[in-house]
All heavy atoms as a GROMACS GRO file, in nm:
protein
  617
    1MET      N    1   4.530   1.366  -5.783
    1MET     CA    2   4.451   1.281  -5.869
    1MET      C    3   4.522   1.147  -5.885
    1MET      O    4   4.642   1.142  -5.902
    1MET     CB    5   4.432   1.348  -6.003
    1MET     CG    6   4.360   1.263  -6.101
    1MET     SD    7   4.353   1.330  -6.266
    1MET     CE    8   4.521   1.364  -6.301
    2THR      N    9   4.447   1.042  -5.882
    2THR     CA   10   4.502   0.908  -5.896
    2THR      C   11   4.469   0.853  -6.034
    2THR      O   12   4.387   0.908  -6.107
    2THR     CB   13   4.443   0.814  -5.789
    2THR    OG1   14   4.303   0.802  -5.812
    2THR    CG2   15   4.469   0.867  -5.649
    3ASN      N   16   4.533   0.741  -6.065
    3ASN     CA   17   4.502   0.674  -6.192
    3ASN      C   18   4.358   0.625  -6.194
    3ASN      O   19   4.294   0.624  -6.299
    3ASN     CB   20   4.597   0.556  -6.214
    3ASN     CG   21   4.736   0.602  -6.248
    3ASN    OD1   22   4.757   0.714  -6.294
    3ASN    ND2   23   4.833   0.516  -6.224
    4GLN      N   24   4.307   0.586  -6.078
    4GLN     CA   25   4.168   0.540  -6.071
    4GLN      C   26   4.071   0.652  -6.105
    4GLN      O   27   3.972   0.630  -6.174
    4GLN     CB   28   4.138   0.481  -5.932
    4GLN     CG   29   4.001   0.419  -5.922
    4GLN     CD   30   3.981   0.306  -6.022
    4GLN    OE1   31   4.070   0.223  -6.041
    4GLN    NE2   32   3.866   0.302  -6.085
    5LYS      N   33   4.098   0.772  -6.058
    5LYS     CA   34   4.012   0.888  -6.090
    5LYS      C   35   4.015   0.914  -6.240
    5LYS      O   36   3.913   0.944  -6.301
    5LYS     CB   37   4.057   1.013  -6.014
    5LYS     CG   38   4.022   1.012  -5.869
    5LYS     CD   39   3.875   1.039  -5.848
    5LYS     CE   40   3.846   1.057  -5.702
    5LYS     NZ   41   3.707   1.083  -5.675
    6ALA      N   42   4.134   0.903  -6.301
    6ALA     CA   43   4.145   0.924  -6.445
    6ALA      C   44   4.065   0.819  -6.520
    6ALA      O   45   3.994   0.851  -6.618
    6ALA     CB   46   4.292   0.921  -6.488
    7LEU      N   47   4.072   0.694  -6.476
    7LEU     CA   48   3.991   0.589  -6.540
    7LEU      C   49   3.843   0.613  -6.520
    7LEU      O   50   3.763   0.586  -6.610
    7LEU     CB   51   4.030   0.451  -6.484
    7LEU     CG   52   4.161   0.392  -6.535
    7LEU    CD1   53   4.192   0.263  -6.462
    7LEU    CD2   54   4.156   0.369  -6.685
    8ASP      N   55   3.805   0.665  -6.403
    8ASP     CA   56   3.664   0.698  -6.379
    8ASP      C   57   3.615   0.806  -6.474
    8ASP      O   58   3.504   0.798  -6.528
    8ASP     CB   59   3.643   0.743  -6.235
    8ASP     CG   60   3.658   0.631  -6.134
    8ASP    OD1   61   3.654   0.513  -6.175
    8ASP    OD2   62   3.676   0.662  -6.015
    9VAL      N   63   3.698   0.906  -6.497
    9VAL     CA   64   3.663   1.013  -6.592
    9VAL      C   65   3.644   0.955  -6.731
    9VAL      O   66   3.544   0.983  -6.798
    9VAL     CB   67   3.771   1.124  -6.593
    9VAL    CG1   68   3.750   1.220  -6.710
    9VAL    CG2   69   3.771   1.200  -6.462
   10LEU      N   70   3.738   0.873  -6.775
   10LEU     CA   71   3.728   0.815  -6.909
   10LEU      C   72   3.609   0.721  -6.921
   10LEU      O   73   3.543   0.716  -7.025
   10LEU     CB   74   3.859   0.743  -6.944
   10LEU     CG   75   3.980   0.833  -6.958
   10LEU    CD1   76   4.106   0.751  -6.979
   10LEU    CD2   77   3.962   0.932  -7.072
   11LYS      N   78   3.580   0.646  -6.814
   11LYS     CA   79   3.465   0.555  -6.818
   11LYS      C   80   3.334   0.633  -6.830
   11LYS      O   81   3.247   0.598  -6.909
   11LYS     CB   82   3.463   0.467  -6.694
   11LYS     CG   83   3.366   0.354  -6.704
   11LYS     CD   84   3.350   0.263  -6.586
   11LYS     CE   85   3.458   0.252  -6.488
   11LYS     NZ   86   3.428   0.158  -6.378
   12LEU      N   87   3.320   0.741  -6.752
   12LEU     CA   88   3.199   0.823  -6.762
   12LEU      C   89   3.187   0.888  -6.899
   12LEU      O   90   3.077   0.898  -6.955
   12LEU     CB   91   3.198   0.929  -6.652
   12LEU     CG   92   3.164   0.879  -6.513
   12LEU    CD1   93   3.189   0.988  -6.410
   12LEU    CD2   94   3.022   0.831  -6.506
   13PHE      N   95   3.299   0.933  -6.954
   13PHE     CA   96   3.297   0.989  -7.089
   13PHE      C   97   3.253   0.883  -7.189
   13PHE      O   98   3.172   0.908  -7.277
   13PHE     CB   99   3.436   1.042  -7.125
   13PHE     CG  100   3.442   1.106  -7.261
   13PHE    CD1  101   3.404   1.238  -7.277
   13PHE    CD2  102   3.484   1.036  -7.371
   13PHE    CE1  103   3.409   1.298  -7.401
   13PHE    CE2  104   3.489   1.094  -7.496
   13PHE     CZ  105   3.452   1.225  -7.510
   14TYR      N  106   3.304   0.761  -7.174
   14TYR     CA  107   3.270   0.651  -7.264
   14TYR      C  108   3.120   0.620  -7.260
   14TYR      O  109   3.059   0.594  -7.363
   14TYR     CB  110   3.351   0.527  -7.226
   14TYR     CG  111   3.324   0.408  -7.313
   14TYR    CD1  112   3.377   0.401  -7.442
   14TYR    CD2  113   3.247   0.301  -7.268
   14TYR    CE1  114   3.353   0.291  -7.522
   14TYR    CE2  115   3.223   0.191  -7.348
   14TYR     CZ  116   3.276   0.187  -7.475
   14TYR     OH  117   3.252   0.079  -7.555
   15PHE      N  118   3.061   0.625  -7.141
   15PHE     CA  119   2.919   0.593  -7.129
   15PHE      C  120   2.829   0.711  -7.159
   15PHE      O  121   2.708   0.704  -7.139
   15PHE     CB  122   2.890   0.535  -6.991
   15PHE     CG  123   2.937   0.393  -6.977
   15PHE    CD1  124   3.033   0.361  -6.883
   15PHE    CD2  125   2.888   0.294  -7.058
   15PHE    CE1  126   3.077   0.231  -6.869
   15PHE    CE2  127   2.932   0.163  -7.046
   15PHE     CZ  128   3.028   0.132  -6.951
   16GLY      N  129   2.885   0.823  -7.205
   16GLY     CA  130   2.802   0.930  -7.259
   16GLY      C  131   2.767   1.044  -7.167
   16GLY      O  132   2.658   1.099  -7.180
   17CYS      N  133   2.852   1.079  -7.075
   17CYS     CA  134   2.825   1.197  -6.992
   17CYS      C  135   2.817   1.319  -7.084
   17CYS      O  136   2.906   1.342  -7.165
   17CYS     CB  137   2.935   1.214  -6.887
   17CYS     SG  138   2.889   1.325  -6.756
   18PRO      N  139   2.710   1.398  -7.075
   18PRO     CA  140   2.685   1.501  -7.176
   18PRO      C  141   2.774   1.626  -7.171
   18PRO      O  142   2.793   1.691  -7.272
   18PRO     CB  143   2.539   1.540  -7.152
   18PRO     CG  144   2.513   1.506  -7.011
   18PRO     CD  145   2.601   1.389  -6.978
   19ASP      N  146   2.829   1.660  -7.054
   19ASP     CA  147   2.910   1.781  -7.050
   19ASP      C  148   3.016   1.775  -6.940
   19ASP      O  149   3.015   1.687  -6.854
   19ASP     CB  150   2.824   1.907  -7.033
   19ASP     CG  151   2.743   1.909  -6.906
   19ASP    OD1  152   2.799   1.880  -6.799
   19ASP    OD2  153   2.623   1.941  -6.913
   20MET      N  154   3.108   1.869  -6.946
   20MET     CA  155   3.222   1.874  -6.856
   20MET      C  156   3.179   1.897  -6.711
   20MET      O  157   3.238   1.842  -6.618
   20MET     CB  158   3.316   1.985  -6.901
   20MET     CG  159   3.448   1.986  -6.834
   20MET     SD  160   3.562   1.866  -6.900
   20MET     CE  161   3.597   1.933  -7.060
   21MET      N  162   3.075   1.979  -6.689
   21MET     CA  163   3.029   2.009  -6.553
   21MET      C  164   2.981   1.882  -6.482
   21MET      O  165   3.019   1.857  -6.368
   21MET     CB  166   2.916   2.112  -6.557
   21MET     CG  167   2.955   2.247  -6.608
   21MET     SD  168   3.048   2.340  -6.490
   21MET     CE  169   2.921   2.379  -6.373
   22GLN      N  170   2.897   1.804  -6.547
   22GLN     CA  171   2.847   1.681  -6.486
   22GLN      C  172   2.958   1.580  -6.463
   22GLN      O  173   2.961   1.511  -6.362
   22GLN     CB  174   2.738   1.619  -6.573
   22GLN     CG  175   2.609   1.693  -6.568
   22GLN     CD  176   2.501   1.623  -6.647
   22GLN    OE1  177   2.514   1.506  -6.682
   22GLN    NE2  178   2.393   1.693  -6.676
   23LEU      N  179   3.051   1.574  -6.557
   23LEU     CA  180   3.164   1.483  -6.544
   23LEU      C  181   3.247   1.518  -6.421
   23LEU      O  182   3.282   1.431  -6.342
   23LEU     CB  183   3.248   1.490  -6.671
   23LEU     CG  184   3.346   1.380  -6.701
   23LEU    CD1  185   3.278   1.245  -6.704
   23LEU    CD2  186   3.414   1.406  -6.833
   24ALA      N  187   3.275   1.645  -6.403
   24ALA     CA  188   3.354   1.691  -6.287
   24ALA      C  189   3.280   1.665  -6.156
   24ALA      O  190   3.341   1.623  -6.057
   24ALA     CB  191   3.386   1.839  -6.301
   25LYS      N  192   3.150   1.685  -6.154
   25LYS     CA  193   3.070   1.661  -6.032
   25LYS      C  194   3.069   1.514  -5.995
   25LYS      O  195   3.080   1.478  -5.878
   25LYS     CB  196   2.927   1.710  -6.050
   25LYS     CG  197   2.911   1.858  -6.040
   25LYS     CD  198   2.766   1.896  -6.054
   25LYS     CE  199   2.748   2.046  -6.060
   25LYS     NZ  200   2.607   2.082  -6.083
   26LYS      N  201   3.053   1.427  -6.094
   26LYS     CA  202   3.041   1.284  -6.066
   26LYS      C  203   3.170   1.223  -6.013
   26LYS      O  204   3.166   1.128  -5.936
   26LYS     CB  205   2.994   1.210  -6.190
   26LYS     CG  206   2.848   1.236  -6.221
   26LYS     CD  207   2.802   1.157  -6.339
   26LYS     CE  208   2.655   1.187  -6.366
   26LYS     NZ  209   2.604   1.110  -6.478
   27VAL      N  210   3.285   1.273  -6.055
   27VAL     CA  211   3.412   1.217  -6.008
   27VAL      C  212   3.476   1.302  -5.898
   27VAL      O  213   3.583   1.268  -5.850
   27VAL     CB  214   3.512   1.196  -6.123
   27VAL    CG1  215   3.465   1.090  -6.218
   27VAL    CG2  216   3.542   1.325  -6.194
   28CYS      N  217   3.411   1.410  -5.859
   28CYS     CA  218   3.459   1.498  -5.751
   28CYS      C  219   3.600   1.551  -5.777
   28CYS      O  220   3.686   1.547  -5.690
   28CYS     CB  221   3.454   1.426  -5.617
   28CYS     SG  222   3.290   1.370  -5.571
   29LEU      N  223   3.621   1.599  -5.898
   29LEU     CA  224   3.746   1.662  -5.936
   29LEU      C  225   3.717   1.800  -5.992
   29LEU      O  226   3.609   1.823  -6.045
   29LEU     CB  227   3.819   1.581  -6.045
   29LEU     CG  228   3.887   1.453  -6.004
   29LEU    CD1  229   3.939   1.381  -6.129
   29LEU    CD2  230   4.000   1.478  -5.908
   30PRO      N  231   3.813   1.892  -5.982
   30PRO     CA  232   3.793   2.023  -6.046
   30PRO      C  233   3.782   2.008  -6.198
   30PRO      O  234   3.840   1.916  -6.258
   30PRO     CB  235   3.919   2.102  -6.008
   30PRO     CG  236   3.983   2.027  -5.899
   30PRO     CD  237   3.937   1.886  -5.908
   31ARG      N  238   3.709   2.099  -6.258
   31ARG     CA  239   3.688   2.094  -6.402
   31ARG      C  240   3.819   2.100  -6.480
   31ARG      O  241   3.833   2.038  -6.585
   31ARG     CB  242   3.594   2.208  -6.442
   31ARG     CG  243   3.530   2.187  -6.575
   31ARG     CD  244   3.410   2.272  -6.596
   31ARG     NE  245   3.438   2.414  -6.581
   31ARG     CZ  246   3.355   2.509  -6.616
   31ARG    NH1  247   3.239   2.478  -6.665
   31ARG    NH2  248   3.386   2.634  -6.600
   32GLU      N  249   3.918   2.173  -6.427
   32GLU     CA  250   4.046   2.186  -6.496
   32GLU      C  251   4.118   2.051  -6.504
   32GLU      O  252   4.179   2.019  -6.606
   32GLU     CB  253   4.136   2.287  -6.424
   32GLU     CG  254   4.086   2.429  -6.430
   32GLU     CD  255   3.970   2.457  -6.333
   32GLU    OE1  256   3.958   2.385  -6.230
   32GLU    OE2  257   3.891   2.548  -6.362
   33GLU      N  258   4.110   1.972  -6.397
   33GLU     CA  259   4.174   1.840  -6.399
   33GLU      C  260   4.103   1.746  -6.496
   33GLU      O  261   4.168   1.669  -6.566
   33GLU     CB  262   4.178   1.780  -6.259
   33GLU     CG  263   4.278   1.847  -6.167
   33GLU     CD  264   4.294   1.774  -6.036
   33GLU    OE1  265   4.279   1.650  -6.032
   33GLU    OE2  266   4.321   1.842  -5.937
   34VAL      N  267   3.972   1.751  -6.498
   34VAL     CA  268   3.895   1.669  -6.592
   34VAL      C  269   3.932   1.708  -6.735
   34VAL      O  270   3.953   1.623  -6.821
   34VAL     CB  271   3.743   1.683  -6.567
   34VAL    CG1  272   3.663   1.616  -6.675
   34VAL    CG2  273   3.707   1.628  -6.431
   35ARG      N  274   3.942   1.837  -6.759
   35ARG     CA  275   3.978   1.887  -6.892
   35ARG      C  276   4.117   1.835  -6.933
   35ARG      O  277   4.137   1.793  -7.047
   35ARG     CB  278   3.976   2.039  -6.892
   35ARG     CG  279   3.987   2.100  -7.028
   35ARG     CD  280   3.981   2.252  -7.026
   35ARG     NE  281   3.852   2.299  -6.975
   35ARG     CZ  282   3.838   2.375  -6.867
   35ARG    NH1  283   3.942   2.414  -6.798
   35ARG    NH2  284   3.719   2.414  -6.828
   36GLU      N  285   4.212   1.834  -6.839
   36GLU     CA  286   4.347   1.785  -6.869
   36GLU      C  287   4.348   1.635  -6.900
   36GLU      O  288   4.420   1.590  -6.989
   36GLU     CB  289   4.442   1.814  -6.752
   36GLU     CG  290   4.478   1.959  -6.740
   36GLU     CD  291   4.548   2.013  -6.864
   36GLU    OE1  292   4.637   1.945  -6.919
   36GLU    OE2  293   4.511   2.124  -6.907
   37ILE      N  294   4.268   1.558  -6.827
   37ILE     CA  295   4.258   1.414  -6.854
   37ILE      C  296   4.206   1.391  -6.994
   37ILE      O  297   4.259   1.310  -7.071
   37ILE     CB  298   4.168   1.345  -6.749
   37ILE    CG1  299   4.234   1.348  -6.612
   37ILE    CG2  300   4.135   1.203  -6.791
   37ILE    CD1  301   4.141   1.309  -6.499
   38LEU      N  302   4.100   1.464  -7.031
   38LEU     CA  303   4.041   1.446  -7.164
   38LEU      C  304   4.135   1.496  -7.274
   38LEU      O  305   4.142   1.436  -7.381
   38LEU     CB  306   3.906   1.516  -7.172
   38LEU     CG  307   3.797   1.455  -7.083
   38LEU    CD1  308   3.669   1.535  -7.095
   38LEU    CD2  309   3.773   1.310  -7.116
   39LYS      N  310   4.209   1.604  -7.247
   39LYS     CA  311   4.306   1.652  -7.346
   39LYS      C  312   4.416   1.549  -7.369
   39LYS      O  313   4.459   1.527  -7.482
   39LYS     CB  314   4.369   1.783  -7.300
   39LYS     CG  315   4.286   1.904  -7.325
   39LYS     CD  316   4.363   2.029  -7.283
   39LYS     CE  317   4.280   2.153  -7.296
   39LYS     NZ  318   4.353   2.273  -7.251
   40SER      N  319   4.461   1.486  -7.261
   40SER     CA  320   4.564   1.383  -7.274
   40SER      C  321   4.513   1.264  -7.355
   40SER      O  322   4.584   1.211  -7.441
   40SER     CB  323   4.609   1.335  -7.136
   40SER     OG  324   4.668   1.440  -7.064
   41ALA      N  325   4.390   1.223  -7.327
   41ALA     CA  326   4.332   1.111  -7.402
   41ALA      C  327   4.312   1.149  -7.548
   41ALA      O  328   4.330   1.066  -7.638
   41ALA     CB  329   4.199   1.070  -7.340
   42ARG      N  330   4.279   1.274  -7.574
   42ARG     CA  331   4.262   1.320  -7.712
   42ARG      C  332   4.396   1.323  -7.784
   42ARG      O  333   4.406   1.284  -7.900
   42ARG     CB  334   4.195   1.456  -7.715
   42ARG     CG  335   4.165   1.504  -7.854
   42ARG     CD  336   4.072   1.620  -7.864
   42ARG     NE  337   4.097   1.726  -7.770
   42ARG     CZ  338   4.022   1.834  -7.760
   42ARG    NH1  339   3.917   1.850  -7.837
   42ARG    NH2  340   4.049   1.927  -7.673
   43SER      N  341   4.501   1.366  -7.715
   43SER     CA  342   4.633   1.372  -7.779
   43SER      C  343   4.687   1.232  -7.809
   43SER      O  344   4.766   1.216  -7.902
   43SER     CB  345   4.731   1.451  -7.692
   43SER     OG  346   4.763   1.379  -7.576
   44CYS      N  347   4.646   1.132  -7.731
   44CYS     CA  348   4.686   0.993  -7.757
   44CYS      C  349   4.603   0.928  -7.866
   44CYS      O  350   4.635   0.817  -7.910
   44CYS     CB  351   4.672   0.910  -7.630
   44CYS     SG  352   4.784   0.957  -7.500
   45GLY      N  353   4.496   0.990  -7.908
   45GLY     CA  354   4.411   0.934  -8.012
   45GLY      C  355   4.302   0.842  -7.959
   45GLY      O  356   4.236   0.774  -8.038
   46LEU      N  357   4.282   0.837  -7.827
   46LEU     CA  358   4.177   0.751  -7.772
   46LEU      C  359   4.038   0.808  -7.798
   46LEU      O  360   3.943   0.732  -7.820
   46LEU     CB  361   4.195   0.734  -7.621
   46LEU     CG  362   4.313   0.651  -7.575
   46LEU    CD1  363   4.321   0.653  -7.423
   46LEU    CD2  364   4.301   0.510  -7.625
   47ILE      N  365   4.025   0.940  -7.792
   47ILE     CA  366   3.896   1.004  -7.811
   47ILE      C  367   3.912   1.126  -7.900
   47ILE      O  368   4.022   1.173  -7.923
   47ILE     CB  369   3.833   1.048  -7.676
   47ILE    CG1  370   3.926   1.148  -7.603
   47ILE    CG2  371   3.802   0.930  -7.589
   47ILE    CD1  372   3.867   1.206  -7.476
   48ASN      N  373   3.799   1.175  -7.947
   48ASN     CA  374   3.795   1.300  -8.021
   48ASN      C  375   3.660   1.364  -7.989
   48ASN      O  376   3.558   1.298  -7.990
   48ASN     CB  377   3.808   1.276  -8.171
   48ASN     CG  378   3.832   1.404  -8.245
   48ASN    OD1  379   3.853   1.509  -8.185
   48ASN    ND2  380   3.830   1.396  -8.377
   49TYR      N  381   3.663   1.492  -7.954
   49TYR     CA  382   3.540   1.563  -7.920
   49TYR      C  383   3.561   1.711  -7.941
   49TYR      O  384   3.674   1.758  -7.954
   49TYR     CB  385   3.498   1.535  -7.775
   49TYR     CG  386   3.590   1.596  -7.673
   49TYR    CD1  387   3.567   1.722  -7.620
   49TYR    CD2  388   3.703   1.528  -7.630
   49TYR    CE1  389   3.652   1.779  -7.529
   49TYR    CE2  390   3.788   1.584  -7.538
   49TYR     CZ  391   3.763   1.710  -7.488
   49TYR     OH  392   3.848   1.766  -7.397
   50SER      N  393   3.453   1.783  -7.943
   50SER     CA  394   3.460   1.928  -7.939
   50SER      C  395   3.351   1.976  -7.845
   50SER      O  396   3.259   1.904  -7.811
   50SER     CB  397   3.444   1.988  -8.079
   50SER     OG  398   3.323   1.946  -8.137
   51THR      N  399   3.364   2.100  -7.798
   51THR     CA  400   3.265   2.158  -7.708
   51THR      C  401   3.211   2.284  -7.773
   51THR      O  402   3.278   2.346  -7.854
   51THR     CB  403   3.325   2.189  -7.570
   51THR    OG1  404   3.435   2.276  -7.588
   51THR    CG2  405   3.371   2.064  -7.500
   52ASN      N  406   3.090   2.324  -7.732
   52ASN     CA  407   3.031   2.437  -7.803
   52ASN      C  408   2.978   2.550  -7.716
   52ASN      O  409   2.923   2.644  -7.769
   52ASN     CB  410   2.921   2.388  -7.897
   52ASN     CG  411   2.806   2.324  -7.825
   52ASN    OD1  412   2.811   2.303  -7.705
   52ASN    ND2  413   2.701   2.291  -7.899
   53ASP      N  414   2.994   2.546  -7.584
   53ASP     CA  415   2.949   2.660  -7.504
   53ASP      C  416   3.022   2.663  -7.370
   53ASP      O  417   3.112   2.583  -7.345
   53ASP     CB  418   2.798   2.659  -7.484
   53ASP     CG  419   2.747   2.537  -7.410
   53ASP    OD1  420   2.829   2.456  -7.364
   53ASP    OD2  421   2.625   2.523  -7.397
   54TYR      N  422   2.982   2.753  -7.283
   54TYR     CA  423   3.049   2.772  -7.155
   54TYR      C  424   3.046   2.646  -7.068
   54TYR      O  425   3.142   2.614  -7.000
   54TYR     CB  426   2.986   2.889  -7.079
   54TYR     CG  427   3.045   2.907  -6.941
   54TYR    CD1  428   3.173   2.960  -6.926
   54TYR    CD2  429   2.975   2.868  -6.828
   54TYR    CE1  430   3.228   2.975  -6.800
   54TYR    CE2  431   3.030   2.882  -6.703
   54TYR     CZ  432   3.156   2.936  -6.690
   54TYR     OH  433   3.211   2.949  -6.565
   55ASN      N  434   2.935   2.575  -7.069
   55ASN     CA  435   2.924   2.451  -6.990
   55ASN      C  436   2.999   2.335  -7.052
   55ASN      O  437   3.003   2.227  -6.996
   55ASN     CB  438   2.777   2.412  -6.972
   55ASN     CG  439   2.705   2.507  -6.881
   55ASN    OD1  440   2.765   2.567  -6.793
   55ASN    ND2  441   2.576   2.524  -6.903
   56GLU      N  442   3.056   2.357  -7.168
   56GLU     CA  443   3.138   2.259  -7.238
   56GLU      C  444   3.061   2.130  -7.266
   56GLU      O  445   3.101   2.022  -7.225
   56GLU     CB  446   3.267   2.231  -7.161
   56GLU     CG  447   3.352   2.356  -7.147
   56GLU     CD  448   3.479   2.333  -7.069
   56GLU    OE1  449   3.575   2.283  -7.132
   56GLU    OE2  450   3.482   2.365  -6.951
   57VAL      N  451   2.950   2.146  -7.335
   57VAL     CA  452   2.870   2.031  -7.379
   57VAL      C  453   2.947   1.961  -7.490
   57VAL      O  454   2.995   2.023  -7.584
   57VAL     CB  455   2.731   2.077  -7.428
   57VAL    CG1  456   2.653   1.961  -7.485
   57VAL    CG2  457   2.655   2.144  -7.316
   58PHE      N  458   2.960   1.828  -7.479
   58PHE     CA  459   3.036   1.752  -7.577
   58PHE      C  460   2.956   1.734  -7.705
   58PHE      O  461   2.840   1.693  -7.702
   58PHE     CB  462   3.073   1.615  -7.522
   58PHE     CG  463   3.157   1.620  -7.398
   58PHE    CD1  464   3.117   1.557  -7.283
   58PHE    CD2  465   3.278   1.688  -7.398
   58PHE    CE1  466   3.195   1.560  -7.168
   58PHE    CE2  467   3.357   1.692  -7.285
   58PHE     CZ  468   3.315   1.628  -7.169
   59VAL      N  469   3.017   1.763  -7.818
   59VAL     CA  470   2.958   1.739  -7.950
   59VAL      C  471   3.063   1.672  -8.036
   59VAL      O  472   3.182   1.680  -8.008
   59VAL     CB  473   2.907   1.869  -8.017
   59VAL    CG1  474   2.790   1.928  -7.941
   59VAL    CG2  475   3.017   1.971  -8.030
   60ASN      N  476   3.021   1.606  -8.142
   60ASN     CA  477   3.110   1.537  -8.235
   60ASN      C  478   3.203   1.440  -8.161
   60ASN      O  479   3.323   1.439  -8.180
   60ASN     CB  480   3.194   1.636  -8.316
   60ASN     CG  481   3.109   1.731  -8.395
   60ASN    OD1  482   3.005   1.692  -8.446
   60ASN    ND2  483   3.151   1.855  -8.405
   61VAL      N  484   3.144   1.358  -8.075
   61VAL     CA  485   3.222   1.265  -7.992
   61VAL      C  486   3.255   1.139  -8.070
   61VAL      O  487   3.168   1.078  -8.132
   61VAL     CB  488   3.143   1.229  -7.864
   61VAL    CG1  489   3.216   1.125  -7.783
   61VAL    CG2  490   3.118   1.353  -7.782
   62LYS      N  491   3.383   1.100  -8.067
   62LYS     CA  492   3.428   0.975  -8.126
   62LYS      C  493   3.515   0.906  -8.022
   62LYS      O  494   3.609   0.964  -7.972
   62LYS     CB  495   3.508   1.001  -8.253
   62LYS     CG  496   3.424   1.061  -8.362
   62LYS     CD  497   3.505   1.086  -8.486
   62LYS     CE  498   3.414   1.151  -8.588
   62LYS     NZ  499   3.479   1.251  -8.666
   63LYS      N  500   3.480   0.781  -7.989
   63LYS     CA  501   3.549   0.712  -7.881
   63LYS      C  502   3.570   0.564  -7.911
   63LYS      O  503   3.563   0.481  -7.823
   63LYS     CB  504   3.472   0.731  -7.752
   63LYS     CG  505   3.325   0.694  -7.762
   63LYS     CD  506   3.247   0.738  -7.642
   63LYS     CE  507   3.100   0.711  -7.667
   63LYS     NZ  508   3.014   0.774  -7.574
   64GLN      N  509   3.600   0.529  -8.034
   64GLN     CA  510   3.615   0.390  -8.073
   64GLN      C  511   3.728   0.321  -7.997
   64GLN      O  512   3.713   0.210  -7.948
   64GLN     CB  513   3.641   0.376  -8.223
   64GLN     CG  514   3.527   0.419  -8.312
   64GLN     CD  515   3.529   0.568  -8.342
   64GLN    OE1  516   3.618   0.640  -8.299
   64GLN    NE2  517   3.430   0.615  -8.414
   65LYS      N  518   3.844   0.384  -7.987
   65LYS     CA  519   3.960   0.322  -7.924
   65LYS      C  520   3.950   0.322  -7.771
   65LYS      O  521   4.016   0.243  -7.705
   65LYS     CB  522   4.087   0.394  -7.965
   65LYS     CG  523   4.116   0.383  -8.113
   65LYS     CD  524   4.241   0.459  -8.149
   65LYS     CE  525   4.264   0.457  -8.299
   65LYS     NZ  526   4.381   0.536  -8.335
   66LEU      N  527   3.867   0.408  -7.715
   66LEU     CA  528   3.856   0.419  -7.571
   66LEU      C  529   3.801   0.292  -7.507
   66LEU      O  530   3.849   0.250  -7.402
   66LEU     CB  531   3.770   0.539  -7.533
   66LEU     CG  532   3.752   0.567  -7.385
   66LEU    CD1  533   3.887   0.589  -7.317
   66LEU    CD2  534   3.662   0.686  -7.364
   67GLY      N  535   3.706   0.227  -7.570
   67GLY     CA  536   3.649   0.104  -7.516
   67GLY      C  537   3.754  -0.006  -7.501
   67GLY      O  538   3.762  -0.072  -7.398
   68ALA      N  539   3.837  -0.021  -7.602
   68ALA     CA  540   3.943  -0.122  -7.596
   68ALA      C  541   4.045  -0.088  -7.487
   68ALA      O  542   4.092  -0.177  -7.415
   68ALA     CB  543   4.013  -0.133  -7.731
   69TYR      N  544   4.075   0.039  -7.473
   69TYR     CA  545   4.170   0.082  -7.369
   69TYR      C  546   4.114   0.053  -7.230
   69TYR      O  547   4.184  -0.001  -7.143
   69TYR     CB  548   4.200   0.232  -7.384
   69TYR     CG  549   4.288   0.285  -7.275
   69TYR    CD1  550   4.424   0.262  -7.275
   69TYR    CD2  551   4.234   0.359  -7.171
   69TYR    CE1  552   4.506   0.310  -7.174
   69TYR    CE2  553   4.315   0.409  -7.069
   69TYR     CZ  554   4.450   0.384  -7.072
   69TYR     OH  555   4.529   0.431  -6.970
   70LEU      N  556   3.987   0.087  -7.206
   70LEU     CA  557   3.927   0.063  -7.075
   70LEU      C  558   3.918  -0.086  -7.044
   70LEU      O  559   3.938  -0.128  -6.930
   70LEU     CB  560   3.789   0.128  -7.068
   70LEU     CG  561   3.788   0.281  -7.064
   70LEU    CD1  562   3.646   0.334  -7.074
   70LEU    CD2  563   3.856   0.334  -6.940
   71ARG      N  564   3.889  -0.168  -7.144
   71ARG     CA  565   3.886  -0.312  -7.122
   71ARG      C  566   4.024  -0.366  -7.087
   71ARG      O  567   4.038  -0.453  -7.001
   71ARG     CB  568   3.830  -0.385  -7.244
   71ARG     CG  569   3.678  -0.381  -7.250
   71ARG     CD  570   3.622  -0.469  -7.358
   71ARG     NE  571   3.634  -0.411  -7.491
   71ARG     CZ  572   3.558  -0.313  -7.539
   71ARG    NH1  573   3.465  -0.260  -7.463
   71ARG    NH2  574   3.577  -0.268  -7.660
   72SER      N  575   4.127  -0.313  -7.150
   72SER     CA  576   4.263  -0.359  -7.120
   72SER      C  577   4.307  -0.320  -6.978
   72SER      O  578   4.388  -0.390  -6.918
   72SER     CB  579   4.363  -0.304  -7.222
   72SER     OG  580   4.387  -0.166  -7.199
   73LYS      N  581   4.252  -0.212  -6.926
   73LYS     CA  582   4.286  -0.168  -6.790
   73LYS      C  583   4.195  -0.231  -6.685
   73LYS      O  584   4.211  -0.207  -6.566
   73LYS     CB  585   4.276  -0.015  -6.779
   73LYS     CG  586   4.376   0.058  -6.862
   73LYS     CD  587   4.515   0.031  -6.810
   73LYS     CE  588   4.619   0.106  -6.889
   73LYS     NZ  589   4.753   0.075  -6.848
   74GLY      N  590   4.097  -0.308  -6.728
   74GLY     CA  591   4.006  -0.374  -6.635
   74GLY      C  592   3.891  -0.288  -6.586
   74GLY      O  593   3.820  -0.326  -6.493
   75ALA      N  594   3.871  -0.172  -6.648
   75ALA     CA  595   3.762  -0.084  -6.608
   75ALA      C  596   3.629  -0.126  -6.669
   75ALA      O  597   3.523  -0.092  -6.616
   75ALA     CB  598   3.794   0.060  -6.646
   76LEU      N  599   3.634  -0.201  -6.778
   76LEU     CA  600   3.512  -0.253  -6.844
   76LEU      C  601   3.527  -0.402  -6.862
   76LEU      O  602   3.637  -0.455  -6.870
   76LEU     CB  603   3.494  -0.191  -6.982
   76LEU     CG  604   3.462  -0.043  -6.993
   76LEU    CD1  605   3.450  -0.005  -7.139
   76LEU    CD2  606   3.334  -0.010  -6.920
   77ARG      N  607   3.414  -0.468  -6.872
   77ARG     CA  608   3.417  -0.612  -6.898
   77ARG      C  609   3.375  -0.639  -7.039
   77ARG      O  610   3.305  -0.573  -7.101
   77ARG     CB  611   3.324  -0.685  -6.803
   77ARG     CG  612   3.373  -0.679  -6.663
   77ARG     CD  613   3.284  -0.758  -6.575
   77ARG     NE  614   3.332  -0.745  -6.439
   77ARG     CZ  615   3.277  -0.802  -6.338
   77ARG    NH1  616   3.171  -0.876  -6.354
   77ARG    NH2  617   3.325  -0.786  -6.217
   0.00000   0.00000   0.00000
């Protein structure tokens, strides 16, 4: 996994990808790697979310700091 793939995961999460399965499919990474990227971002305080079923649908999503982070990395304008 590259830094660009991690930024792609965070960008898709920021724009509202509804669940972990779709997120993993869109960036062509295993679900476990996507989960680790999101856990790392959650531990840094960039995002906050919870999931509620096997497909890991995102609920209670908070991503205020993520937009500023993505802009600083050049992933958003």
